[in-house]
Each structure stands twice: as C-alpha cells, then as structure tokens.
Biopython code that builds the backbone (N, CA, C, O; Angstrom):
import numpy as np
from Bio.PDB.StructureBuilder import StructureBuilder

atoms = [
    (1, "MET", "N", (-2.594, 23.161, -1.888)),
    (1, "MET", "CA", (-3.583, 22.119, -1.866)),
    (1, "MET", "C", (-3.032, 20.928, -2.631)),
    (1, "MET", "O", (-2.411, 21.078, -3.684)),
    (2, "LYS", "N", (-3.270, 19.740, -2.082)),
    (2, "LYS", "CA", (-2.893, 18.497, -2.746)),
    (2, "LYS", "C", (-4.160, 17.713, -3.027)),
    (2, "LYS", "O", (-5.121, 17.748, -2.258)),
    (3, "ARG", "N", (-4.140, 17.001, -4.151)),
    (3, "ARG", "CA", (-5.307, 16.215, -4.543)),
    (3, "ARG", "C", (-4.860, 14.786, -4.829)),
    (3, "ARG", "O", (-3.916, 14.555, -5.586)),
    (4, "PHE", "N", (-5.553, 13.831, -4.211)),
    (4, "PHE", "CA", (-5.266, 12.416, -4.399)),
    (4, "PHE", "C", (-6.523, 11.709, -4.884)),
    (4, "PHE", "O", (-7.633, 12.031, -4.458)),
    (5, "ALA", "N", (-6.340, 10.746, -5.775)),
    (5, "ALA", "CA", (-7.441, 9.903, -6.227)),
    (5, "ALA", "C", (-7.075, 8.456, -5.924)),
    (5, "ALA", "O", (-5.899, 8.094, -5.917)),
    (6, "ALA", "N", (-8.086, 7.636, -5.674)),
    (6, "ALA", "CA", (-7.859, 6.220, -5.390)),
    (6, "ALA", "C", (-9.063, 5.415, -5.862)),
    (6, "ALA", "O", (-10.123, 5.963, -6.165)),
    (7, "HIS", "N", (-8.871, 4.099, -5.916)),
    (7, "HIS", "CA", (-9.968, 3.223, -6.319)),
    (7, "HIS", "C", (-11.170, 3.377, -5.393)),
    (7, "HIS", "O", (-12.319, 3.282, -5.822)),
    (8, "ARG", "N", (-10.880, 3.618, -4.106)),
    (8, "ARG", "CA", (-11.944, 3.810, -3.113)),
    (8, "ARG", "C", (-11.534, 4.901, -2.130)),
    (8, "ARG", "O", (-10.391, 4.952, -1.677)),
    (9, "VAL", "N", (-12.485, 5.766, -1.812)),
    (9, "VAL", "CA", (-12.309, 6.744, -0.729)),
    (9, "VAL", "C", (-13.445, 6.484, 0.255)),
    (9, "VAL", "O", (-14.619, 6.529, -0.110)),
    (10, "VAL", "N", (-13.081, 6.212, 1.508)),
    (10, "VAL", "CA", (-14.058, 5.819, 2.517)),
    (10, "VAL", "C", (-14.099, 6.860, 3.632)),
    (10, "VAL", "O", (-13.068, 7.264, 4.170)),
    (11, "TYR", "N", (-15.331, 7.288, 3.966)),
    (11, "TYR", "CA", (-15.519, 8.204, 5.095)),
    (11, "TYR", "C", (-16.893, 7.970, 5.711)),
    (11, "TYR", "O", (-17.911, 8.093, 5.031)),
    (12, "ALA", "N", (-16.921, 7.639, 6.974)),
    (12, "ALA", "CA", (-18.160, 7.518, 7.765)),
    (12, "ALA", "C", (-19.229, 6.692, 7.051)),
    (12, "ALA", "O", (-20.391, 7.094, 6.993)),
    (13, "GLY", "N", (-18.840, 5.551, 6.515)),
    (13, "GLY", "CA", (-19.795, 4.670, 5.862)),
    (13, "GLY", "C", (-20.090, 5.008, 4.417)),
    (13, "GLY", "O", (-20.796, 4.257, 3.744)),
    (14, "THR", "N", (-19.572, 6.112, 3.926)),
    (14, "THR", "CA", (-19.736, 6.489, 2.522)),
    (14, "THR", "C", (-18.499, 6.046, 1.753)),
    (14, "THR", "O", (-17.369, 6.249, 2.199)),
    (15, "VAL", "N", (-18.729, 5.434, 0.584)),
    (15, "VAL", "CA", (-17.619, 4.985, -0.253)),
    (15, "VAL", "C", (-17.756, 5.617, -1.627)),
    (15, "VAL", "O", (-18.779, 5.457, -2.292)),
    (16, "HIS", "N", (-16.726, 6.332, -2.052)),
    (16, "HIS", "CA", (-16.671, 6.878, -3.409)),
    (16, "HIS", "C", (-15.796, 5.929, -4.226)),
    (16, "HIS", "O", (-14.654, 5.662, -3.853)),
    (17, "LYS", "N", (-16.326, 5.418, -5.339)),
    (17, "LYS", "CA", (-15.593, 4.482, -6.204)),
    (17, "LYS", "C", (-15.605, 4.998, -7.625)),
    (17, "LYS", "O", (-16.674, 5.015, -8.235)),
    (18, "PRO", "N", (-14.527, 5.406, -8.174)),
    (18, "PRO", "CA", (-13.301, 5.869, -7.535)),
    (18, "PRO", "C", (-13.562, 7.211, -6.854)),
    (18, "PRO", "O", (-14.598, 7.838, -7.070)),
    (19, "GLY", "N", (-12.617, 7.635, -6.038)),
    (19, "GLY", "CA", (-12.835, 8.858, -5.278)),
    (19, "GLY", "C", (-11.641, 9.785, -5.271)),
    (19, "GLY", "O", (-10.529, 9.409, -5.642)),
    (20, "VAL", "N", (-11.903, 11.010, -4.839)),
    (20, "VAL", "CA", (-10.888, 12.063, -4.770)),
    (20, "VAL", "C", (-10.905, 12.662, -3.367)),
    (20, "VAL", "O", (-11.962, 12.829, -2.758)),
    (21, "VAL", "N", (-9.709, 12.982, -2.867)),
    (21, "VAL", "CA", (-9.564, 13.676, -1.587)),
    (21, "VAL", "C", (-8.708, 14.906, -1.833)),
    (21, "VAL", "O", (-7.642, 14.809, -2.440)),
    (22, "GLU", "N", (-9.162, 16.062, -1.367)),
    (22, "GLU", "CA", (-8.372, 17.292, -1.443)),
    (22, "GLU", "C", (-7.903, 17.634, -0.037)),
    (22, "GLU", "O", (-8.686, 17.623, 0.913)),
    (23, "ILE", "N", (-6.597, 17.941, 0.087)),
    (23, "ILE", "CA", (-5.989, 18.186, 1.389)),
    (23, "ILE", "C", (-5.279, 19.531, 1.369)),
    (23, "ILE", "O", (-4.517, 19.837, 0.451)),
    (24, "ASN", "N", (-5.543, 20.329, 2.400)),
    (24, "ASN", "CA", (-4.890, 21.624, 2.551)),
    (24, "ASN", "C", (-4.355, 21.712, 3.978)),
    (24, "ASN", "O", (-5.120, 21.581, 4.934)),
    (25, "ASN", "N", (-3.052, 21.932, 4.130)),
    (25, "ASN", "CA", (-2.417, 22.020, 5.452)),
    (25, "ASN", "C", (-2.709, 20.794, 6.315)),
    (25, "ASN", "O", (-2.941, 20.916, 7.518)),
    (26, "GLY", "N", (-2.696, 19.611, 5.697)),
    (26, "GLY", "CA", (-2.900, 18.369, 6.424)),
    (26, "GLY", "C", (-4.341, 18.026, 6.736)),
    (26, "GLY", "O", (-4.606, 16.989, 7.344)),
    (27, "ARG", "N", (-5.278, 18.868, 6.335)),
    (27, "ARG", "CA", (-6.699, 18.650, 6.601)),
    (27, "ARG", "C", (-7.449, 18.335, 5.313)),
    (27, "ARG", "O", (-7.190, 18.933, 4.269)),
    (28, "VAL", "N", (-8.374, 17.395, 5.398)),
    (28, "VAL", "CA", (-9.234, 17.094, 4.255)),
    (28, "VAL", "C", (-10.222, 18.242, 4.102)),
    (28, "VAL", "O", (-10.981, 18.548, 5.021)),
    (29, "THR", "N", (-10.206, 18.871, 2.936)),
    (29, "THR", "CA", (-11.128, 19.981, 2.676)),
    (29, "THR", "C", (-12.279, 19.567, 1.776)),
    (29, "THR", "O", (-13.310, 20.237, 1.731)),
    (30, "ALA", "N", (-12.101, 18.444, 1.048)),
    (30, "ALA", "CA", (-13.171, 17.937, 0.183)),
    (30, "ALA", "C", (-12.896, 16.474, -0.139)),
    (30, "ALA", "O", (-11.749, 16.031, -0.184)),
    (31, "HIS", "N", (-13.981, 15.739, -0.361)),
    (31, "HIS", "CA", (-13.883, 14.361, -0.859)),
    (31, "HIS", "C", (-15.121, 14.109, -1.705)),
    (31, "HIS", "O", (-16.226, 14.518, -1.348)),
    (32, "TYR", "N", (-14.924, 13.425, -2.838)),
    (32, "TYR", "CA", (-16.029, 13.240, -3.772)),
    (32, "TYR", "C", (-15.704, 12.138, -4.765)),
    (32, "TYR", "O", (-14.565, 11.678, -4.854)),
    (33, "LYS", "N", (-16.713, 11.724, -5.504)),
    (33, "LYS", "CA", (-16.560, 10.695, -6.533)),
    (33, "LYS", "C", (-15.805, 11.279, -7.723)),
    (33, "LYS", "O", (-16.078, 12.399, -8.157)),
    (34, "LEU", "N", (-14.864, 10.515, -8.240)),
    (34, "LEU", "CA", (-14.115, 10.919, -9.429)),
    (34, "LEU", "C", (-14.972, 10.627, -10.655)),
    (34, "LEU", "O", (-15.328, 9.476, -10.906)),
    (35, "THR", "N", (-15.304, 11.662, -11.415)),
    (35, "THR", "CA", (-16.142, 11.485, -12.601)),
    (35, "THR", "C", (-15.405, 11.789, -13.894)),
    (35, "THR", "O", (-15.857, 11.413, -14.975)),
    (36, "GLU", "N", (-14.262, 12.476, -13.784)),
    (36, "GLU", "CA", (-13.450, 12.786, -14.956)),
    (36, "GLU", "C", (-12.018, 13.035, -14.506)),
    (36, "GLU", "O", (-11.769, 13.283, -13.326)),
    (37, "GLU", "N", (-11.089, 12.969, -15.429)),
    (37, "GLU", "CA", (-9.692, 13.208, -15.103)),
    (37, "GLU", "C", (-9.516, 14.647, -14.622)),
    (37, "GLU", "O", (-10.055, 15.583, -15.213)),
    (38, "ILE", "N", (-8.750, 14.809, -13.535)),
    (38, "ILE", "CA", (-8.514, 16.126, -12.955)),
    (38, "ILE", "C", (-7.012, 16.377, -12.962)),
    (38, "ILE", "O", (-6.232, 15.555, -12.480)),
    (39, "ALA", "N", (-6.619, 17.511, -13.509)),
    (39, "ALA", "CA", (-5.192, 17.856, -13.567)),
    (39, "ALA", "C", (-4.602, 17.946, -12.166)),
    (39, "ALA", "O", (-5.299, 18.273, -11.206)),
    (40, "MET", "N", (-3.306, 17.650, -12.062)),
    (40, "MET", "CA", (-2.554, 17.781, -10.812)),
    (40, "MET", "C", (-3.114, 16.896, -9.698)),
    (40, "MET", "O", (-3.174, 17.307, -8.539)),
    (41, "THR", "N", (-3.522, 15.676, -10.060)),
    (41, "THR", "CA", (-4.050, 14.714, -9.100)),
    (41, "THR", "C", (-3.143, 13.499, -9.057)),
    (41, "THR", "O", (-2.833, 12.919, -10.098)),
    (42, "MET", "N", (-2.714, 13.108, -7.867)),
    (42, "MET", "CA", (-1.869, 11.926, -7.714)),
    (42, "MET", "C", (-2.758, 10.701, -7.522)),
    (42, "MET", "O", (-3.609, 10.677, -6.632)),
    (43, "TRP", "N", (-2.557, 9.683, -8.364)),
    (43, "TRP", "CA", (-3.357, 8.466, -8.290)),
    (43, "TRP", "C", (-2.691, 7.467, -7.361)),
    (43, "TRP", "O", (-1.491, 7.216, -7.465)),
    (44, "LEU", "N", (-3.479, 6.894, -6.447)),
    (44, "LEU", "CA", (-3.006, 5.865, -5.528)),
    (44, "LEU", "C", (-3.850, 4.613, -5.714)),
    (44, "LEU", "O", (-5.068, 4.698, -5.868)),
    (45, "ARG", "N", (-3.211, 3.460, -5.700)),
    (45, "ARG", "CA", (-3.959, 2.200, -5.774)),
    (45, "ARG", "C", (-4.629, 1.927, -4.437)),
    (45, "ARG", "O", (-4.117, 2.316, -3.387)),
    (46, "GLY", "N", (-5.757, 1.268, -4.479)),
    (46, "GLY", "CA", (-6.378, 0.829, -3.231)),
    (46, "GLY", "C", (-7.321, 1.841, -2.625)),
    (46, "GLY", "O", (-8.127, 2.458, -3.321)),
    (47, "THR", "N", (-7.211, 2.006, -1.303)),
    (47, "THR", "CA", (-8.199, 2.765, -0.534)),
    (47, "THR", "C", (-7.560, 3.896, 0.260)),
    (47, "THR", "O", (-6.518, 3.723, 0.891)),
    (48, "ILE", "N", (-8.205, 5.053, 0.215)),
    (48, "ILE", "CA", (-7.882, 6.167, 1.104)),
    (48, "ILE", "C", (-8.994, 6.197, 2.147)),
    (48, "ILE", "O", (-10.177, 6.195, 1.806)),
    (49, "GLU", "N", (-8.606, 6.225, 3.411)),
    (49, "GLU", "CA", (-9.578, 6.282, 4.491)),
    (49, "GLU", "C", (-9.507, 7.651, 5.158)),
    (49, "GLU", "O", (-8.425, 8.122, 5.509)),
    (50, "ILE", "N", (-10.660, 8.283, 5.329)),
    (50, "ILE", "CA", (-10.740, 9.585, 5.988)),
    (50, "ILE", "C", (-11.235, 9.360, 7.410)),
    (50, "ILE", "O", (-12.285, 8.757, 7.631)),
    (51, "LEU", "N", (-10.455, 9.858, 8.374)),
    (51, "LEU", "CA", (-10.797, 9.709, 9.785)),
    (51, "LEU", "C", (-10.787, 11.071, 10.464)),
    (51, "LEU", "O", (-10.068, 11.984, 10.058)),
    (52, "GLU", "N", (-11.607, 11.188, 11.514)),
    (52, "GLU", "CA", (-11.623, 12.429, 12.288)),
    (52, "GLU", "C", (-10.592, 12.337, 13.402)),
    (52, "GLU", "O", (-10.535, 11.344, 14.127)),
    (53, "ASP", "N", (-9.779, 13.377, 13.534)),
    (53, "ASP", "CA", (-8.738, 13.438, 14.558)),
    (53, "ASP", "C", (-8.728, 14.853, 15.126)),
    (53, "ASP", "O", (-8.409, 15.804, 14.412)),
    (54, "ASP", "N", (-9.070, 15.000, 16.396)),
    (54, "ASP", "CA", (-9.142, 16.324, 17.028)),
    (54, "ASP", "C", (-10.052, 17.273, 16.251)),
    (54, "ASP", "O", (-9.677, 18.413, 15.976)),
    (55, "ASN", "N", (-11.250, 16.799, 15.898)),
    (55, "ASN", "CA", (-12.243, 17.576, 15.148)),
    (55, "ASN", "C", (-11.757, 18.010, 13.774)),
    (55, "ASN", "O", (-12.270, 18.976, 13.209)),
    (56, "THR", "N", (-10.775, 17.307, 13.237)),
    (56, "THR", "CA", (-10.235, 17.600, 11.912)),
    (56, "THR", "C", (-10.261, 16.324, 11.089)),
    (56, "THR", "O", (-9.906, 15.254, 11.584)),
    (57, "LEU", "N", (-10.681, 16.431, 9.832)),
    (57, "LEU", "CA", (-10.650, 15.264, 8.956)),
    (57, "LEU", "C", (-9.253, 15.102, 8.380)),
    (57, "LEU", "O", (-8.667, 16.053, 7.863)),
    (58, "LYS", "N", (-8.726, 13.878, 8.475)),
    (58, "LYS", "CA", (-7.404, 13.567, 7.932)),
    (58, "LYS", "C", (-7.511, 12.318, 7.072)),
    (58, "LYS", "O", (-8.322, 11.434, 7.346)),
    (59, "ALA", "N", (-6.689, 12.251, 6.031)),
    (59, "ALA", "CA", (-6.734, 11.135, 5.088)),
    (59, "ALA", "C", (-5.526, 10.230, 5.291)),
    (59, "ALA", "O", (-4.405, 10.696, 5.496)),
    (60, "TYR", "N", (-5.781, 8.923, 5.231)),
    (60, "TYR", "CA", (-4.735, 7.924, 5.424)),
    (60, "TYR", "C", (-4.717, 6.952, 4.249)),
    (60, "TYR", "O", (-5.760, 6.560, 3.725)),
    (61, "TYR", "N", (-3.512, 6.578, 3.854)),
    (61, "TYR", "CA", (-3.309, 5.584, 2.802)),
    (61, "TYR", "C", (-2.247, 4.616, 3.302)),
    (61, "TYR", "O", (-1.151, 5.036, 3.673)),
    (62, "ASP", "N", (-2.559, 3.332, 3.315)),
    (62, "ASP", "CA", (-1.644, 2.319, 3.868)),
    (62, "ASP", "C", (-1.188, 2.698, 5.277)),
    (62, "ASP", "O", (-0.010, 2.576, 5.614)),
    (63, "ASN", "N", (-2.134, 3.158, 6.092)),
    (63, "ASN", "CA", (-1.891, 3.550, 7.490)),
    (63, "ASN", "C", (-0.942, 4.732, 7.653)),
    (63, "ASN", "O", (-0.454, 4.984, 8.754)),
    (64, "ALA", "N", (-0.676, 5.457, 6.575)),
    (64, "ALA", "CA", (0.184, 6.645, 6.641)),
    (64, "ALA", "C", (-0.652, 7.888, 6.338)),
    (64, "ALA", "O", (-1.514, 7.872, 5.458)),
    (65, "LEU", "N", (-0.388, 8.951, 7.069)),
    (65, "LEU", "CA", (-1.099, 10.213, 6.876)),
    (65, "LEU", "C", (-0.731, 10.833, 5.534)),
    (65, "LEU", "O", (0.449, 10.956, 5.202)),
    (66, "LEU", "N", (-1.742, 11.222, 4.765)),
    (66, "LEU", "CA", (-1.503, 11.915, 3.491)),
    (66, "LEU", "C", (-1.426, 13.412, 3.740)),
    (66, "LEU", "O", (-1.993, 13.931, 4.701)),
    (67, "GLY", "N", (-0.729, 14.080, 2.873)),
    (67, "GLY", "CA", (-0.718, 15.527, 2.919)),
    (67, "GLY", "C", (0.610, 16.062, 3.247)),
    (67, "GLY", "O", (0.784, 17.278, 3.325)),
]
sb = StructureBuilder()
sb.init_structure("model")
sb.init_model(0)
sb.init_chain("A")
sb.init_seg("    ")
for serial, (resi, resn, name, xyz) in enumerate(atoms, 1):
    if name == "N":
        sb.init_residue(resn, " ", resi, " ")
    sb.init_atom(name, np.array(xyz, "f"), 0.0, 1.0, " ", f" {name:<3s}", serial, name[0])
structure = sb.get_structure()
C-alpha cells in the first residue's frame, strides 16, 4: 500500500484540504482529509485528482497515474 498526501484531493465534487489517498495495486482504496501527520506518507504539492477508470478509482498527480 502507498499513501500520498497533497494540499487538495478531489473526487466527484468532494475536496479534502489537505487530503490523503491510499493506493493498493494501482487502485484507490481510501481517500480522506488529513488531520494529523501519518507515517510513511509521501507529500505532494498541489492537487491529486481521483478518477474512475473501468469501474476502478485511480489517482492522478500532474496528469500522471500514481501508484
């Protein structure tokens, strides 16, 4: 599992500021508002966008697939 945090995480009209995305095998398994420092989390500037692709949630940063 990989965990990324960013200033904004956007999914289906919901914005977490700041937000966290958890990814397992290329799929988003969780996304939520960052409320405290979490170990083993990679911080990214800007926005992570979560999009649905083939009935699977995937996270993108600077138009590149995360995970």
